Biotite code that builds the C-alpha atoms (Angstrom):
import biotite.structure as struc

atoms = struc.array([
    struc.Atom([93.154, -12.720, 221.422], chain_id="A", res_id=1, res_name="MET", atom_name="CA", element="C"),
    struc.Atom([94.636, -14.389, 218.434], chain_id="A", res_id=2, res_name="GLY", atom_name="CA", element="C"),
    struc.Atom([95.605, -10.838, 216.925], chain_id="A", res_id=3, res_name="ASN", atom_name="CA", element="C"),
    struc.Atom([97.430, -10.029, 220.254], chain_id="A", res_id=4, res_name="ARG", atom_name="CA", element="C"),
    struc.Atom([99.776, -13.094, 219.744], chain_id="A", res_id=5, res_name="HIS", atom_name="CA", element="C"),
    struc.Atom([100.354, -12.216, 216.071], chain_id="A", res_id=6, res_name="ASP", atom_name="CA", element="C"),
    struc.Atom([101.541, -8.743, 216.971], chain_id="A", res_id=7, res_name="GLY", atom_name="CA", element="C"),
    struc.Atom([103.897, -10.156, 219.576], chain_id="A", res_id=8, res_name="ASP", atom_name="CA", element="C"),
    struc.Atom([105.365, -12.668, 217.064], chain_id="A", res_id=9, res_name="THR", atom_name="CA", element="C"),
    struc.Atom([105.958, -9.849, 214.571], chain_id="A", res_id=10, res_name="VAL", atom_name="CA", element="C"),
    struc.Atom([107.752, -7.809, 217.355], chain_id="A", res_id=11, res_name="GLU", atom_name="CA", element="C"),
    struc.Atom([109.880, -10.628, 218.307], chain_id="A", res_id=12, res_name="VAL", atom_name="CA", element="C"),
    struc.Atom([110.787, -11.381, 214.677], chain_id="A", res_id=13, res_name="LEU", atom_name="CA", element="C"),
    struc.Atom([111.570, -7.766, 214.184], chain_id="A", res_id=14, res_name="ALA", atom_name="CA", element="C"),
    struc.Atom([113.900, -7.750, 217.273], chain_id="A", res_id=15, res_name="MET", atom_name="CA", element="C"),
    struc.Atom([115.637, -10.786, 216.001], chain_id="A", res_id=16, res_name="LEU", atom_name="CA", element="C"),
    struc.Atom([116.280, -9.252, 212.594], chain_id="A", res_id=17, res_name="ILE", atom_name="CA", element="C"),
    struc.Atom([117.728, -6.204, 214.198], chain_id="A", res_id=18, res_name="VAL", atom_name="CA", element="C"),
    struc.Atom([119.806, -8.031, 216.422], chain_id="A", res_id=19, res_name="TRP", atom_name="CA", element="C"),
    struc.Atom([121.053, -10.331, 213.493], chain_id="A", res_id=20, res_name="ALA", atom_name="CA", element="C"),
    struc.Atom([121.851, -7.273, 211.486], chain_id="A", res_id=21, res_name="VAL", atom_name="CA", element="C"),
    struc.Atom([123.907, -5.730, 214.448], chain_id="A", res_id=22, res_name="VAL", atom_name="CA", element="C"),
    struc.Atom([125.687, -9.034, 215.013], chain_id="A", res_id=23, res_name="LEU", atom_name="CA", element="C"),
    struc.Atom([126.702, -9.291, 211.286], chain_id="A", res_id=24, res_name="VAL", atom_name="CA", element="C"),
    struc.Atom([127.996, -5.581, 211.307], chain_id="A", res_id=25, res_name="PHE", atom_name="CA", element="C"),
    struc.Atom([129.980, -6.352, 214.480], chain_id="A", res_id=26, res_name="PHE", atom_name="CA", element="C"),
    struc.Atom([131.607, -9.509, 212.993], chain_id="A", res_id=27, res_name="LEU", atom_name="CA", element="C"),
    struc.Atom([132.395, -7.850, 209.779], chain_id="A", res_id=28, res_name="LEU", atom_name="CA", element="C"),
    struc.Atom([133.970, -4.908, 211.574], chain_id="A", res_id=29, res_name="SER", atom_name="CA", element="C"),
    struc.Atom([135.958, -7.352, 213.809], chain_id="A", res_id=30, res_name="LYS", atom_name="CA", element="C"),
    struc.Atom([137.319, -9.110, 210.752], chain_id="A", res_id=31, res_name="GLY", atom_name="CA", element="C"),
    struc.Atom([138.418, -5.793, 209.187], chain_id="A", res_id=32, res_name="ALA", atom_name="CA", element="C"),
    struc.Atom([140.322, -4.901, 212.301], chain_id="A", res_id=33, res_name="ASN", atom_name="CA", element="C"),
    struc.Atom([141.855, -8.286, 212.590], chain_id="A", res_id=34, res_name="ALA", atom_name="CA", element="C"),
    struc.Atom([143.504, -7.813, 209.169], chain_id="A", res_id=35, res_name="SER", atom_name="CA", element="C"),
    struc.Atom([145.117, -4.603, 210.338], chain_id="A", res_id=36, res_name="ASP", atom_name="CA", element="C"),
    struc.Atom([146.632, -6.328, 213.446], chain_id="A", res_id=37, res_name="ASP", atom_name="CA", element="C"),
    struc.Atom([149.190, -8.301, 211.196], chain_id="A", res_id=38, res_name="TRP", atom_name="CA", element="C"),
    struc.Atom([152.856, -9.213, 212.343], chain_id="A", res_id=39, res_name="PHE", atom_name="CA", element="C"),
    struc.Atom([154.580, -5.973, 211.177], chain_id="A", res_id=40, res_name="CYS", atom_name="CA", element="C"),
    struc.Atom([152.335, -3.526, 213.146], chain_id="A", res_id=41, res_name="THR", atom_name="CA", element="C"),
    struc.Atom([153.291, -5.179, 216.272], chain_id="A", res_id=42, res_name="GLU", atom_name="CA", element="C"),
    struc.Atom([156.947, -6.350, 215.985], chain_id="A", res_id=43, res_name="ARG", atom_name="CA", element="C"),
    struc.Atom([160.185, -5.719, 214.030], chain_id="A", res_id=44, res_name="THR", atom_name="CA", element="C"),
    struc.Atom([162.171, -9.148, 214.232], chain_id="A", res_id=45, res_name="VAL", atom_name="CA", element="C"),
    struc.Atom([161.190, -12.412, 215.702], chain_id="A", res_id=46, res_name="VAL", atom_name="CA", element="C"),
    struc.Atom([163.287, -15.541, 215.706], chain_id="A", res_id=47, res_name="ARG", atom_name="CA", element="C"),
    struc.Atom([161.785, -19.083, 215.689], chain_id="A", res_id=48, res_name="GLU", atom_name="CA", element="C"),
    struc.Atom([164.571, -21.657, 215.518], chain_id="A", res_id=49, res_name="GLY", atom_name="CA", element="C"),
    struc.Atom([166.595, -20.821, 212.394], chain_id="A", res_id=50, res_name="ASN", atom_name="CA", element="C"),
    struc.Atom([163.916, -18.621, 211.002], chain_id="A", res_id=51, res_name="THR", atom_name="CA", element="C"),
    struc.Atom([163.771, -14.813, 211.400], chain_id="A", res_id=52, res_name="TYR", atom_name="CA", element="C"),
    struc.Atom([160.671, -12.793, 210.526], chain_id="A", res_id=53, res_name="LYS", atom_name="CA", element="C"),
    struc.Atom([161.852, -9.265, 209.925], chain_id="A", res_id=54, res_name="SER", atom_name="CA", element="C"),
    struc.Atom([159.717, -6.316, 209.401], chain_id="A", res_id=55, res_name="CYS", atom_name="CA", element="C"),
    struc.Atom([160.659, -2.865, 207.617], chain_id="A", res_id=56, res_name="GLY", atom_name="CA", element="C"),
    struc.Atom([158.775, 0.348, 207.617], chain_id="A", res_id=57, res_name="VAL", atom_name="CA", element="C"),
    struc.Atom([159.484, 3.210, 205.453], chain_id="A", res_id=58, res_name="ALA", atom_name="CA", element="C"),
    struc.Atom([157.711, 6.281, 203.928], chain_id="A", res_id=59, res_name="SER", atom_name="CA", element="C"),
    struc.Atom([158.111, 8.318, 200.765], chain_id="A", res_id=60, res_name="SER", atom_name="CA", element="C"),
    struc.Atom([156.158, 10.465, 198.476], chain_id="A", res_id=61, res_name="ARG", atom_name="CA", element="C"),
    struc.Atom([156.173, 7.790, 195.836], chain_id="A", res_id=62, res_name="GLU", atom_name="CA", element="C"),
    struc.Atom([154.931, 4.307, 196.601], chain_id="A", res_id=63, res_name="GLU", atom_name="CA", element="C"),
    struc.Atom([157.814, 2.362, 194.698], chain_id="A", res_id=64, res_name="PRO", atom_name="CA", element="C"),
    struc.Atom([160.415, 4.244, 196.742], chain_id="A", res_id=65, res_name="THR", atom_name="CA", element="C"),
    struc.Atom([158.531, 3.515, 199.945], chain_id="A", res_id=66, res_name="ALA", atom_name="CA", element="C"),
    struc.Atom([158.556, -0.242, 198.985], chain_id="A", res_id=67, res_name="ARG", atom_name="CA", element="C"),
    struc.Atom([162.053, -0.305, 198.282], chain_id="A", res_id=68, res_name="LEU", atom_name="CA", element="C"),
    struc.Atom([163.131, 1.539, 201.298], chain_id="A", res_id=69, res_name="LYS", atom_name="CA", element="C"),
    struc.Atom([160.797, -0.910, 203.583], chain_id="A", res_id=70, res_name="SER", atom_name="CA", element="C"),
    struc.Atom([162.663, -3.813, 201.893], chain_id="A", res_id=71, res_name="LEU", atom_name="CA", element="C"),
    struc.Atom([165.987, -2.245, 202.899], chain_id="A", res_id=72, res_name="ALA", atom_name="CA", element="C"),
    struc.Atom([164.759, -1.542, 206.419], chain_id="A", res_id=73, res_name="ALA", atom_name="CA", element="C"),
    struc.Atom([163.572, -5.216, 207.025], chain_id="A", res_id=74, res_name="ALA", atom_name="CA", element="C"),
    struc.Atom([167.148, -6.363, 205.815], chain_id="A", res_id=75, res_name="LYS", atom_name="CA", element="C"),
    struc.Atom([168.762, -3.905, 208.333], chain_id="A", res_id=76, res_name="ARG", atom_name="CA", element="C"),
    struc.Atom([166.448, -5.254, 211.206], chain_id="A", res_id=77, res_name="GLU", atom_name="CA", element="C"),
    struc.Atom([167.488, -8.900, 210.413], chain_id="A", res_id=78, res_name="PHE", atom_name="CA", element="C"),
    struc.Atom([171.129, -8.126, 210.128], chain_id="A", res_id=79, res_name="VAL", atom_name="CA", element="C"),
    struc.Atom([171.235, -6.199, 213.496], chain_id="A", res_id=80, res_name="SER", atom_name="CA", element="C"),
    struc.Atom([169.751, -9.274, 215.220], chain_id="A", res_id=81, res_name="VAL", atom_name="CA", element="C"),
    struc.Atom([171.476, -11.836, 213.340], chain_id="A", res_id=82, res_name="CYS", atom_name="CA", element="C"),
    struc.Atom([174.845, -10.212, 213.853], chain_id="A", res_id=83, res_name="ASP", atom_name="CA", element="C"),
    struc.Atom([174.398, -10.449, 217.633], chain_id="A", res_id=84, res_name="ALA", atom_name="CA", element="C"),
    struc.Atom([173.971, -14.200, 217.512], chain_id="A", res_id=85, res_name="SER", atom_name="CA", element="C"),
    struc.Atom([177.031, -16.567, 217.188], chain_id="A", res_id=86, res_name="ASP", atom_name="CA", element="C"),
    struc.Atom([174.734, -19.211, 215.477], chain_id="A", res_id=87, res_name="ASP", atom_name="CA", element="C"),
    struc.Atom([173.454, -16.776, 212.866], chain_id="A", res_id=88, res_name="CYS", atom_name="CA", element="C"),
    struc.Atom([176.418, -14.424, 212.078], chain_id="A", res_id=89, res_name="ARG", atom_name="CA", element="C"),
    struc.Atom([178.315, -15.521, 209.051], chain_id="A", res_id=90, res_name="ASP", atom_name="CA", element="C"),
    struc.Atom([175.985, -18.166, 207.987], chain_id="A", res_id=91, res_name="HIS", atom_name="CA", element="C"),
    struc.Atom([174.190, -18.661, 204.665], chain_id="A", res_id=92, res_name="GLU", atom_name="CA", element="C"),
    struc.Atom([170.868, -17.217, 204.447], chain_id="A", res_id=93, res_name="VAL", atom_name="CA", element="C"),
    struc.Atom([167.897, -17.831, 202.284], chain_id="A", res_id=94, res_name="THR", atom_name="CA", element="C"),
    struc.Atom([165.123, -15.212, 202.012], chain_id="A", res_id=95, res_name="VAL", atom_name="CA", element="C"),
    struc.Atom([161.341, -15.435, 201.369], chain_id="A", res_id=96, res_name="GLU", atom_name="CA", element="C"),
    struc.Atom([159.258, -12.312, 200.643], chain_id="A", res_id=97, res_name="THR", atom_name="CA", element="C"),
    struc.Atom([156.174, -11.886, 202.889], chain_id="A", res_id=98, res_name="GLY", atom_name="CA", element="C"),
    struc.Atom([153.328, -9.599, 202.951], chain_id="A", res_id=99, res_name="ARG", atom_name="CA", element="C"),
    struc.Atom([153.809, -5.909, 201.910], chain_id="A", res_id=100, res_name="THR", atom_name="CA", element="C"),
    struc.Atom([151.291, -3.331, 202.766], chain_id="A", res_id=101, res_name="GLU", atom_name="CA", element="C"),
    struc.Atom([151.281, 0.264, 201.706], chain_id="A", res_id=102, res_name="CYS", atom_name="CA", element="C"),
    struc.Atom([148.923, 3.094, 202.592], chain_id="A", res_id=103, res_name="THR", atom_name="CA", element="C"),
    struc.Atom([148.813, 6.650, 201.636], chain_id="A", res_id=104, res_name="LYS", atom_name="CA", element="C"),
    struc.Atom([147.924, 9.508, 203.957], chain_id="A", res_id=105, res_name="ARG", atom_name="CA", element="C"),
    struc.Atom([147.841, 12.941, 202.207], chain_id="A", res_id=106, res_name="LEU", atom_name="CA", element="C"),
    struc.Atom([151.106, 12.838, 200.052], chain_id="A", res_id=107, res_name="ILE", atom_name="CA", element="C"),
    struc.Atom([153.050, 10.222, 201.881], chain_id="A", res_id=108, res_name="TRP", atom_name="CA", element="C"),
    struc.Atom([153.090, 6.372, 201.201], chain_id="A", res_id=109, res_name="TRP", atom_name="CA", element="C"),
    struc.Atom([154.029, 4.315, 204.190], chain_id="A", res_id=110, res_name="THR", atom_name="CA", element="C"),
    struc.Atom([154.934, 0.632, 203.442], chain_id="A", res_id=111, res_name="CYS", atom_name="CA", element="C"),
    struc.Atom([155.451, -2.307, 205.843], chain_id="A", res_id=112, res_name="ARG", atom_name="CA", element="C"),
    struc.Atom([157.273, -5.271, 204.499], chain_id="A", res_id=113, res_name="ARG", atom_name="CA", element="C"),
    struc.Atom([157.832, -8.799, 205.995], chain_id="A", res_id=114, res_name="LEU", atom_name="CA", element="C"),
    struc.Atom([160.754, -10.827, 204.927], chain_id="A", res_id=115, res_name="LEU", atom_name="CA", element="C"),
    struc.Atom([161.364, -14.360, 206.247], chain_id="A", res_id=116, res_name="VAL", atom_name="CA", element="C"),
    struc.Atom([165.127, -15.277, 206.505], chain_id="A", res_id=117, res_name="PHE", atom_name="CA", element="C"),
    struc.Atom([166.138, -18.913, 206.932], chain_id="A", res_id=118, res_name="HIS", atom_name="CA", element="C"),
    struc.Atom([169.603, -19.162, 208.421], chain_id="A", res_id=119, res_name="VAL", atom_name="CA", element="C"),
    struc.Atom([171.464, -22.300, 207.061], chain_id="A", res_id=120, res_name="LEU", atom_name="CA", element="C"),
    struc.Atom([174.094, -24.511, 208.707], chain_id="A", res_id=121, res_name="LYS", atom_name="CA", element="C"),
    struc.Atom([176.654, -23.716, 206.304], chain_id="A", res_id=122, res_name="ALA", atom_name="CA", element="C"),
    struc.Atom([179.025, -20.856, 206.949], chain_id="A", res_id=123, res_name="LYS", atom_name="CA", element="C"),
    struc.Atom([179.037, -18.032, 204.492], chain_id="A", res_id=124, res_name="SER", atom_name="CA", element="C"),
    struc.Atom([182.211, -17.540, 202.433], chain_id="A", res_id=125, res_name="SER", atom_name="CA", element="C"),
    struc.Atom([181.336, -13.849, 201.566], chain_id="A", res_id=126, res_name="ARG", atom_name="CA", element="C"),
    struc.Atom([183.006, -12.442, 204.793], chain_id="A", res_id=127, res_name="PHE", atom_name="CA", element="C"),
    struc.Atom([185.746, -14.744, 205.970], chain_id="A", res_id=128, res_name="GLN", atom_name="CA", element="C"),
    struc.Atom([187.989, -11.792, 207.030], chain_id="A", res_id=129, res_name="GLU", atom_name="CA", element="C"),
    struc.Atom([185.614, -10.386, 209.504], chain_id="A", res_id=130, res_name="GLN", atom_name="CA", element="C"),
    struc.Atom([183.496, -12.062, 212.028], chain_id="A", res_id=131, res_name="SER", atom_name="CA", element="C"),
    struc.Atom([180.834, -9.387, 212.057], chain_id="A", res_id=132, res_name="GLN", atom_name="CA", element="C"),
    struc.Atom([179.764, -8.749, 208.633], chain_id="A", res_id=133, res_name="PHE", atom_name="CA", element="C"),
    struc.Atom([177.920, -5.425, 209.086], chain_id="A", res_id=134, res_name="HIS", atom_name="CA", element="C"),
    struc.Atom([181.400, -3.856, 209.688], chain_id="A", res_id=135, res_name="TYR", atom_name="CA", element="C"),
    struc.Atom([182.848, -5.416, 206.532], chain_id="A", res_id=136, res_name="HIS", atom_name="CA", element="C"),
    struc.Atom([183.701, -2.831, 203.757], chain_id="A", res_id=137, res_name="PRO", atom_name="CA", element="C"),
    struc.Atom([181.331, -4.574, 201.447], chain_id="A", res_id=138, res_name="ASN", atom_name="CA", element="C"),
    struc.Atom([178.414, -4.688, 203.809], chain_id="A", res_id=139, res_name="TYR", atom_name="CA", element="C"),
    struc.Atom([176.185, -2.462, 201.733], chain_id="A", res_id=140, res_name="TYR", atom_name="CA", element="C"),
    struc.Atom([177.062, -4.505, 198.558], chain_id="A", res_id=141, res_name="MET", atom_name="CA", element="C"),
    struc.Atom([175.963, -7.551, 200.495], chain_id="A", res_id=142, res_name="TYR", atom_name="CA", element="C"),
    struc.Atom([172.692, -6.060, 201.655], chain_id="A", res_id=143, res_name="MET", atom_name="CA", element="C"),
    struc.Atom([171.932, -5.334, 198.050], chain_id="A", res_id=144, res_name="ARG", atom_name="CA", element="C"),
    struc.Atom([172.341, -8.963, 197.213], chain_id="A", res_id=145, res_name="ASN", atom_name="CA", element="C"),
    struc.Atom([170.186, -10.577, 200.011], chain_id="A", res_id=146, res_name="ILE", atom_name="CA", element="C"),
])
């Protein structure tokens, strides 16, 4: 009878080990998927007070080009939202770089880039002639300088 209980104990331990391994793999795969669900896969621009989180997505055959295009796309997204708001348009802005993620599929690189814009209380002196700076003749020069 003592042998029967020892066999049951070994079986229970084996099942516990199997379930522990399954649980570890589940948690590891969950963590890998969570890292894919970052801000720029879900949204383009979100405003929180005077802070705008803006994402740009771009593709190219070369990674550096895709990175630069995603930077420009994030700036355009911010400007399109900011320009529609009286308490953002024509104000000074500071920029922080956020996460950039690039992936390659076949021959194409796709980059997602997060930029964080902080709108200051001071009005910008760059575009005093026009109220909506995206129509200003120097808009593209402005975008290069952000």
